[in-house]
N, CA, C and O atoms as a GROMACS GRO file, in nm:
protein
  288
    1MET      N    1   5.798  -0.052  -5.940
    1MET     CA    2   5.709  -0.132  -5.865
    1MET      C    3   5.738  -0.124  -5.702
    1MET      O    4   5.834  -0.190  -5.661
    2SER      N    5   5.694  -0.081  -5.648
    2SER     CA    6   5.764  -0.071  -5.498
    2SER      C    7   5.776  -0.233  -5.440
    2SER      O    8   5.724  -0.333  -5.488
    3THR      N    9   5.851  -0.222  -5.336
    3THR     CA   10   5.845  -0.340  -5.260
    3THR      C   11   5.734  -0.403  -5.184
    3THR      O   12   5.731  -0.523  -5.161
    4GLY      N   13   5.647  -0.320  -5.148
    4GLY     CA   14   5.524  -0.367  -5.106
    4GLY      C   15   5.473  -0.387  -5.203
    4GLY      O   16   5.469  -0.510  -5.200
    5VAL      N   17   5.409  -0.348  -5.328
    5VAL     CA   18   5.328  -0.420  -5.450
    5VAL      C   19   5.395  -0.550  -5.438
    5VAL      O   20   5.318  -0.641  -5.407
    6VAL      N   21   5.530  -0.587  -5.456
    6VAL     CA   22   5.573  -0.726  -5.495
    6VAL      C   23   5.522  -0.806  -5.399
    6VAL      O   24   5.434  -0.890  -5.418
    7ILE      N   25   5.588  -0.776  -5.269
    7ILE     CA   26   5.508  -0.855  -5.155
    7ILE      C   27   5.386  -0.888  -5.112
    7ILE      O   28   5.364  -0.967  -5.021
    8VAL      N   29   5.288  -0.818  -5.187
    8VAL     CA   30   5.141  -0.821  -5.206
    8VAL      C   31   5.134  -0.914  -5.317
    8VAL      O   32   5.066  -1.014  -5.295
    9ILE      N   33   5.184  -0.905  -5.424
    9ILE     CA   34   5.183  -1.036  -5.535
    9ILE      C   35   5.214  -1.151  -5.528
    9ILE      O   36   5.169  -1.250  -5.585
   10VAL      N   37   5.316  -1.134  -5.437
   10VAL     CA   38   5.350  -1.270  -5.408
   10VAL      C   39   5.281  -1.368  -5.297
   10VAL      O   40   5.260  -1.489  -5.293
   11ALA      N   41   5.256  -1.262  -5.213
   11ALA     CA   42   5.177  -1.333  -5.112
   11ALA      C   43   4.999  -1.383  -5.183
   11ALA      O   44   4.938  -1.481  -5.142
   12ILE      N   45   4.952  -1.300  -5.279
   12ILE     CA   46   4.831  -1.325  -5.344
   12ILE      C   47   4.852  -1.464  -5.449
   12ILE      O   48   4.761  -1.546  -5.461
   13ALA      N   49   4.988  -1.478  -5.524
   13ALA     CA   50   5.020  -1.559  -5.553
   13ALA      C   51   5.033  -1.724  -5.502
   13ALA      O   52   5.011  -1.828  -5.564
   14VAL      N   53   5.083  -1.696  -5.351
   14VAL     CA   54   5.135  -1.798  -5.296
   14VAL      C   55   4.967  -1.863  -5.200
   14VAL      O   56   4.960  -1.979  -5.160
   15VAL      N   57   4.871  -1.777  -5.184
   15VAL     CA   58   4.769  -1.824  -5.160
   15VAL      C   59   4.685  -1.918  -5.257
   15VAL      O   60   4.636  -2.029  -5.239
   16LEU      N   61   4.686  -1.824  -5.378
   16LEU     CA   62   4.615  -1.898  -5.487
   16LEU      C   63   4.680  -2.052  -5.488
   16LEU      O   64   4.612  -2.153  -5.469
   17VAL      N   65   4.837  -2.052  -5.515
   17VAL     CA   66   4.828  -2.174  -5.552
   17VAL      C   67   4.854  -2.279  -5.385
   17VAL      O   68   4.915  -2.386  -5.396
   18VAL      N   69   4.804  -2.234  -5.242
   18VAL     CA   70   4.782  -2.298  -5.144
   18VAL      C   71   4.635  -2.363  -5.165
   18VAL      O   72   4.608  -2.475  -5.121
   19LEU      N   73   4.524  -2.264  -5.254
   19LEU     CA   74   4.441  -2.291  -5.276
   19LEU      C   75   4.418  -2.369  -5.365
   19LEU      O   76   4.335  -2.451  -5.326
   20LEU      N   77   4.454  -2.389  -5.481
   20LEU     CA   78   4.459  -2.484  -5.586
   20LEU      C   79   4.507  -2.614  -5.492
   20LEU      O   80   4.440  -2.716  -5.506
   21ILE      N   81   4.598  -2.615  -5.415
   21ILE     CA   82   4.635  -2.780  -5.394
   21ILE      C   83   4.538  -2.830  -5.310
   21ILE      O   84   4.503  -2.946  -5.330
   22VAL      N   85   4.468  -2.744  -5.189
   22VAL     CA   86   4.359  -2.796  -5.099
   22VAL      C   87   4.236  -2.814  -5.184
   22VAL      O   88   4.150  -2.887  -5.136
   23VAL      N   89   4.213  -2.762  -5.300
   23VAL     CA   90   4.081  -2.776  -5.364
   23VAL      C   91   4.095  -2.910  -5.448
   23VAL      O   92   3.984  -2.958  -5.473
   24SER      N   93   4.237  -3.008  -5.516
   24SER     CA   94   4.304  -3.075  -5.547
   24SER      C   95   4.284  -3.193  -5.442
   24SER      O   96   4.227  -3.300  -5.465
   25MET      N   97   4.331  -3.160  -5.347
   25MET     CA   98   4.334  -3.286  -5.251
   25MET      C   99   4.162  -3.313  -5.198
   25MET      O  100   4.101  -3.419  -5.185
   26ARG      N  101   4.126  -3.201  -5.181
   26ARG     CA  102   3.987  -3.260  -5.163
   26ARG      C  103   3.892  -3.318  -5.278
   26ARG      O  104   3.791  -3.379  -5.244
   27GLY      N  105   3.909  -3.309  -5.357
   27GLY     CA  106   3.872  -3.391  -5.489
   27GLY      C  107   3.883  -3.539  -5.518
   27GLY      O  108   3.813  -3.628  -5.567
   28ARG      N  109   4.010  -3.523  -5.460
   28ARG     CA  110   4.110  -3.676  -5.455
   28ARG      C  111   4.012  -3.743  -5.348
   28ARG      O  112   3.974  -3.856  -5.376
   29GLN      N  113   3.978  -3.701  -5.259
   29GLN     CA  114   3.902  -3.726  -5.133
   29GLN      C  115   3.792  -3.781  -5.153
   29GLN      O  116   3.772  -3.892  -5.105
   30ARG      N  117   3.687  -3.713  -5.233
   30ARG     CA  118   3.601  -3.732  -5.260
   30ARG      C  119   3.594  -3.863  -5.363
   30ARG      O  120   3.522  -3.960  -5.339
   31ARG      N  121   3.662  -3.854  -5.459
   31ARG     CA  122   3.692  -3.951  -5.519
   31ARG      C  123   3.692  -4.083  -5.477
   31ARG      O  124   3.610  -4.172  -5.499
   32ARG      N  125   3.812  -4.083  -5.403
   32ARG     CA  126   3.818  -4.186  -5.320
   32ARG      C  127   3.691  -4.246  -5.253
   32ARG      O  128   3.638  -4.356  -5.271
   33ALA      N  129   3.665  -4.162  -5.185
   33ALA     CA  130   3.523  -4.188  -5.123
   33ALA      C  131   3.401  -4.258  -5.199
   33ALA      O  132   3.321  -4.345  -5.167
   34GLN      N  133   3.422  -4.182  -5.316
   34GLN     CA  134   3.323  -4.258  -5.420
   34GLN      C  135   3.348  -4.403  -5.438
   34GLN      O  136   3.264  -4.491  -5.418
   35GLU      N  137   3.475  -4.422  -5.478
   35GLU     CA  138   3.507  -4.509  -5.522
   35GLU      C  139   3.477  -4.676  -5.435
   35GLU      O  140   3.440  -4.787  -5.474
   36ARG      N  141   3.529  -4.600  -5.260
   36ARG     CA  142   3.492  -4.712  -5.165
   36ARG      C  143   3.337  -4.746  -5.147
   36ARG      O  144   3.297  -4.858  -5.114
   37ARG      N  145   3.259  -4.640  -5.172
   37ARG     CA  146   3.096  -4.651  -5.170
   37ARG      C  147   3.082  -4.762  -5.281
   37ARG      O  148   3.039  -4.870  -5.241
   38ALA      N  149   3.111  -4.751  -5.405
   38ALA     CA  150   3.079  -4.829  -5.525
   38ALA      C  151   3.154  -4.969  -5.478
   38ALA      O  152   3.106  -5.077  -5.510
   39ASP      N  153   3.258  -4.960  -5.411
   39ASP     CA  154   3.322  -5.109  -5.419
   39ASP      C  155   3.250  -5.160  -5.283
   39ASP      O  156   3.275  -5.281  -5.281
   40ARG      N  157   3.187  -5.134  -5.190
   40ARG     CA  158   3.090  -5.158  -5.110
   40ARG      C  159   2.996  -5.214  -5.171
   40ARG      O  160   2.983  -5.335  -5.153
   41ARG      N  161   2.909  -5.146  -5.255
   41ARG     CA  162   2.819  -5.176  -5.342
   41ARG      C  163   2.819  -5.284  -5.428
   41ARG      O  164   2.713  -5.343  -5.446
   42ASP      N  165   2.962  -5.334  -5.509
   42ASP     CA  166   2.990  -5.422  -5.562
   42ASP      C  167   2.985  -5.558  -5.480
   42ASP      O  168   2.904  -5.646  -5.509
   43LEU      N  169   3.071  -5.571  -5.382
   43LEU     CA  170   3.083  -5.671  -5.245
   43LEU      C  171   2.944  -5.710  -5.214
   43LEU      O  172   2.911  -5.828  -5.223
   44MET      N  173   2.832  -5.589  -5.167
   44MET     CA  174   2.708  -5.655  -5.127
   44MET      C  175   2.651  -5.738  -5.216
   44MET      O  176   2.614  -5.852  -5.186
   45GLU      N  177   2.641  -5.679  -5.346
   45GLU     CA  178   2.584  -5.775  -5.452
   45GLU      C  179   2.589  -5.893  -5.485
   45GLU      O  180   2.499  -5.966  -5.526
   46ALA      N  181   2.761  -5.926  -5.454
   46ALA     CA  182   2.841  -6.017  -5.486
   46ALA      C  183   2.807  -6.117  -5.389
   46ALA      O  184   2.810  -6.239  -5.404
   47GLU      N  185   2.777  -6.055  -5.295
   47GLU     CA  186   2.762  -6.134  -5.168
   47GLU      C  187   2.597  -6.198  -5.181
   47GLU      O  188   2.574  -6.319  -5.177
   48ARG      N  189   2.503  -6.104  -5.195
   48ARG     CA  190   2.375  -6.157  -5.227
   48ARG      C  191   2.349  -6.268  -5.367
   48ARG      O  192   2.250  -6.339  -5.384
   49GLN      N  193   2.474  -6.258  -5.459
   49GLN     CA  194   2.469  -6.342  -5.599
   49GLN      C  195   2.479  -6.492  -5.499
   49GLN      O  196   2.394  -6.581  -5.505
   50VAL      N  197   2.589  -6.496  -5.416
   50VAL     CA  198   2.625  -6.598  -5.350
   50VAL      C  199   2.571  -6.644  -5.270
   50VAL      O  200   2.606  -6.755  -5.228
   51GLY      N  201   2.472  -6.581  -5.222
   51GLY     CA  202   2.360  -6.625  -5.120
   51GLY      C  203   2.259  -6.711  -5.226
   51GLY      O  204   2.231  -6.830  -5.211
   52ARG      N  205   2.204  -6.614  -5.352
   52ARG     CA  206   2.127  -6.703  -5.410
   52ARG      C  207   2.150  -6.821  -5.506
   52ARG      O  208   2.060  -6.889  -5.556
   53ALA      N  209   2.295  -6.838  -5.528
   53ALA     CA  210   2.366  -6.936  -5.588
   53ALA      C  211   2.349  -7.075  -5.481
   53ALA      O  212   2.294  -7.183  -5.504
   54GLU      N  213   2.414  -7.030  -5.366
   54GLU     CA  214   2.362  -7.159  -5.261
   54GLU      C  215   2.232  -7.228  -5.256
   54GLU      O  216   2.194  -7.346  -5.249
   55ARG      N  217   2.175  -7.106  -5.260
   55ARG     CA  218   2.019  -7.153  -5.268
   55ARG      C  219   1.991  -7.238  -5.341
   55ARG      O  220   1.973  -7.358  -5.318
   56ASP      N  221   1.982  -7.157  -5.476
   56ASP     CA  222   1.995  -7.275  -5.571
   56ASP      C  223   2.053  -7.389  -5.573
   56ASP      O  224   1.986  -7.482  -5.618
   57ALA      N  225   2.170  -7.413  -5.532
   57ALA     CA  226   2.262  -7.532  -5.548
   57ALA      C  227   2.172  -7.636  -5.448
   57ALA      O  228   2.140  -7.750  -5.485
   58ASP      N  229   2.140  -7.583  -5.329
   58ASP     CA  230   2.088  -7.696  -5.261
   58ASP      C  231   1.896  -7.717  -5.264
   58ASP      O  232   1.828  -7.789  -5.192
   59ILE      N  233   1.858  -7.635  -5.360
   59ILE     CA  234   1.733  -7.705  -5.400
   59ILE      C  235   1.745  -7.769  -5.522
   59ILE      O  236   1.653  -7.845  -5.550
   60ALA      N  237   1.820  -7.760  -5.587
   60ALA     CA  238   1.848  -7.853  -5.714
   60ALA      C  239   1.916  -7.975  -5.654
   60ALA      O  240   1.891  -8.083  -5.705
   61ARG      N  241   2.002  -7.968  -5.546
   61ARG     CA  242   2.062  -8.109  -5.474
   61ARG      C  243   1.931  -8.176  -5.418
   61ARG      O  244   1.912  -8.295  -5.441
   62GLU      N  245   1.832  -8.097  -5.340
   62GLU     CA  246   1.720  -8.186  -5.278
   62GLU      C  247   1.633  -8.218  -5.372
   62GLU      O  248   1.556  -8.312  -5.349
   63GLU      N  249   1.624  -8.142  -5.507
   63GLU     CA  250   1.547  -8.221  -5.606
   63GLU      C  251   1.594  -8.331  -5.683
   63GLU      O  252   1.521  -8.404  -5.751
   64ALA      N  253   1.736  -8.343  -5.670
   64ALA     CA  254   1.804  -8.430  -5.757
   64ALA      C  255   1.767  -8.568  -5.676
   64ALA      O  256   1.718  -8.668  -5.728
   65ASP      N  257   1.802  -8.552  -5.519
   65ASP     CA  258   1.764  -8.657  -5.422
   65ASP      C  259   1.623  -8.710  -5.424
   65ASP      O  260   1.598  -8.831  -5.415
   66ARG      N  261   1.518  -8.604  -5.438
   66ARG     CA  262   1.415  -8.676  -5.465
   66ARG      C  263   1.386  -8.737  -5.581
   66ARG      O  264   1.284  -8.805  -5.572
   67ARG      N  265   1.440  -8.739  -5.691
   67ARG     CA  266   1.425  -8.780  -5.828
   67ARG      C  267   1.502  -8.928  -5.783
   67ARG      O  268   1.485  -9.043  -5.822
   68GLY      N  269   1.584  -8.874  -5.693
   68GLY     CA  270   1.664  -9.035  -5.703
   68GLY      C  271   1.616  -9.151  -5.612
   68GLY      O  272   1.630  -9.273  -5.629
   69ASP      N  273   1.565  -9.092  -5.527
   69ASP     CA  274   1.484  -9.154  -5.416
   69ASP      C  275   1.324  -9.179  -5.445
   69ASP      O  276   1.262  -9.074  -5.432
   70PRO      N  277   1.256  -9.271  -5.473
   70PRO     CA  278   1.135  -9.282  -5.535
   70PRO      C  279   1.037  -9.282  -5.379
   70PRO      O  280   0.916  -9.259  -5.380
   71ASP      N  281   1.115  -9.313  -5.254
   71ASP     CA  282   0.967  -9.305  -5.201
   71ASP      C  283   0.974  -9.164  -5.095
   71ASP      O  284   0.904  -9.164  -4.994
   72ARG      N  285   1.048  -9.064  -5.122
   72ARG     CA  286   1.026  -8.905  -5.110
   72ARG      C  287   0.906  -8.886  -5.178
   72ARG      O  288   0.858  -8.773  -5.189
   0.00000   0.00000   0.00000
């Protein structure tokens, strides 16, 4: 093998390694973005549940107050 062929083969190997690293990093970024979106959805759902629970508690308190006060 001549020196030129070895240089070309090494250059191709370096390019492939760099490409593999870039693709791997990009995949990690996408997975993290998906996890953040899922976390945001979970947080929104939890906030909705808290709102519903607070409304239900308010309604229950009002009904208990009405039952305790026969003039209402």
